[in-house]
C-alpha positions as CSV (number, residue, x, y, z in Angstrom):
1,X,-173.0,7.8,9.4
2,X,-174.8,10.4,11.6
3,X,-173.2,13.9,11.8
4,X,-170.4,14.4,14.5
5,X,-171.7,15.9,17.7
6,X,-169.2,18.4,18.8
7,X,-170.7,19.4,22.1
8,X,-173.1,18.2,24.5
9,X,-174.9,20.4,27.3
10,X,-177.0,19.8,30.2
11,X,-178.4,22.3,32.8
12,X,-177.8,21.4,36.5
13,X,-179.5,22.9,39.5
14,X,-177.3,23.1,42.5
15,X,-178.8,21.2,45.4
16,X,-178.3,21.6,49.2
17,X,-176.2,18.4,49.2
18,X,-173.8,19.9,46.7
19,X,-172.8,22.6,49.2
20,X,-169.7,22.3,51.4
21,X,-168.7,23.9,54.7
22,X,-167.9,27.2,52.9
23,X,-171.3,27.5,51.6
24,X,-170.6,26.7,47.9
25,X,-170.6,23.7,45.5
26,X,-167.9,21.3,46.8
27,X,-165.0,20.4,44.4
28,X,-166.0,16.7,44.5
29,X,-169.4,17.7,43.1
30,X,-167.8,19.1,40.0
31,X,-166.0,15.8,39.5
32,X,-169.6,14.1,39.8
33,X,-170.9,16.4,37.2
34,X,-168.0,15.9,34.9
35,X,-168.8,12.1,35.2
36,X,-172.5,12.6,34.4
37,X,-172.0,14.9,31.4
38,X,-169.6,12.4,30.0
39,X,-171.8,9.5,30.3
40,X,-174.8,11.4,29.2
41,X,-172.9,12.5,26.0
42,X,-171.8,8.9,25.4
43,X,-175.4,7.5,25.8
44,X,-176.8,10.4,23.6
45,X,-174.4,10.1,20.7
46,X,-172.6,6.7,20.5
47,X,-174.0,4.0,18.3
48,X,-175.8,1.2,20.3
49,X,-173.4,-1.5,19.3
50,X,-170.5,0.7,20.7
51,X,-172.4,1.3,23.9
52,X,-172.9,-2.3,24.4
53,X,-169.2,-3.2,23.7
54,X,-167.4,-0.3,25.5
55,X,-167.2,1.3,29.0
56,X,-164.9,4.1,29.8
57,X,-162.6,4.7,32.8
58,X,-160.9,8.0,33.9
59,X,-157.1,8.0,33.7
60,X,-156.8,11.6,34.9
61,X,-158.9,14.7,36.0
62,X,-157.6,18.3,36.0
63,X,-160.0,21.1,37.2
64,X,-159.5,24.7,37.4
65,X,-162.1,26.3,39.7
66,X,-162.8,30.0,38.8
67,X,-165.9,31.1,40.7
68,X,-168.2,29.5,43.4
69,X,-171.7,28.3,42.7
70,X,-174.3,28.4,45.3
71,X,-177.5,26.4,46.2
72,X,-180.4,27.0,43.8
73,X,-178.5,28.3,41.0
74,X,-178.7,26.9,37.6
75,X,-175.3,25.8,36.0
76,X,-174.7,24.9,32.2
77,X,-172.5,22.1,31.9
78,X,-170.8,21.7,28.4
79,X,-168.6,18.9,27.2
80,X,-166.7,17.8,24.1
81,X,-164.0,15.5,23.1
82,X,-160.8,16.9,22.0
83,X,-157.7,14.8,20.8
84,X,-157.6,11.0,21.0
85,X,-154.8,8.4,20.8
86,X,-155.3,4.8,20.5
87,X,-156.4,4.3,24.1
88,X,-156.7,7.8,25.6
89,X,-159.5,10.4,24.7
90,X,-159.3,14.0,26.1
91,X,-162.5,15.2,27.2
92,X,-163.1,19.0,28.1
93,X,-166.0,20.2,30.4
94,X,-166.9,23.8,31.3
95,X,-169.4,24.8,33.9
96,X,-171.2,28.5,33.6
97,X,-173.8,29.8,35.7
98,X,-176.9,30.3,33.6
99,X,-178.0,33.8,35.1
100,X,-174.8,35.6,34.0
101,X,-172.9,33.4,31.8
102,X,-169.7,33.5,34.3
103,X,-167.4,30.4,34.0
104,X,-167.4,28.7,37.3
105,X,-165.0,25.8,36.4
106,X,-163.2,24.1,33.5
107,X,-162.0,20.5,33.5
108,X,-159.9,18.4,31.3
109,X,-160.2,14.6,31.7
110,X,-158.5,11.7,29.9
111,X,-160.7,8.5,29.5
112,X,-159.6,5.0,28.3
113,X,-162.0,2.8,26.5
114,X,-162.4,-0.7,28.0
115,X,-163.9,-3.8,26.5
116,X,-166.9,-4.9,28.5
117,X,-166.0,-8.5,28.2
118,X,-162.5,-8.6,29.0
119,X,-162.3,-5.4,31.2
120,X,-159.0,-4.5,29.3
121,X,-158.2,-1.3,27.2
122,X,-159.3,-1.6,23.7
123,X,-159.6,0.6,20.6
124,X,-162.8,2.1,19.5
125,X,-164.5,1.8,16.2
126,X,-163.8,4.3,13.4
127,X,-167.2,5.6,13.7
128,X,-166.7,6.5,17.4
129,X,-163.4,8.1,16.6
130,X,-164.9,10.3,13.9
131,X,-168.1,11.1,15.9
132,X,-166.4,12.2,19.1
133,X,-162.8,13.1,18.4
134,X,-161.2,16.1,16.8
135,X,-158.4,13.6,15.6
């Protein structure tokens, strides 16, 4: 088994379409970034057999917005999986401005694995649990 990947990180550049009427990144954009980071982490770290067998759906989003981000800024998005039960994996995501390291937002999401064939909730393999979850 490959070593556990505890965290995954991407750099995001704030685009003009990410900005709302107040002149900063819209809250919905943060949700999109949470999704993009989670998918990229899964594609980077999960075994191919599990990627073919599973798809993930969100059960819950919680986001705390700390500071605004503006067009042209580079944002570091970092994600990791926390605790997991049989059918719910807790994922954490943090966004920081690259130029000064200020935390812009933190998210906690709960994801459920679905079987690609049936579309129903399913358990993950022991390899996926060991690789992604702290439990």
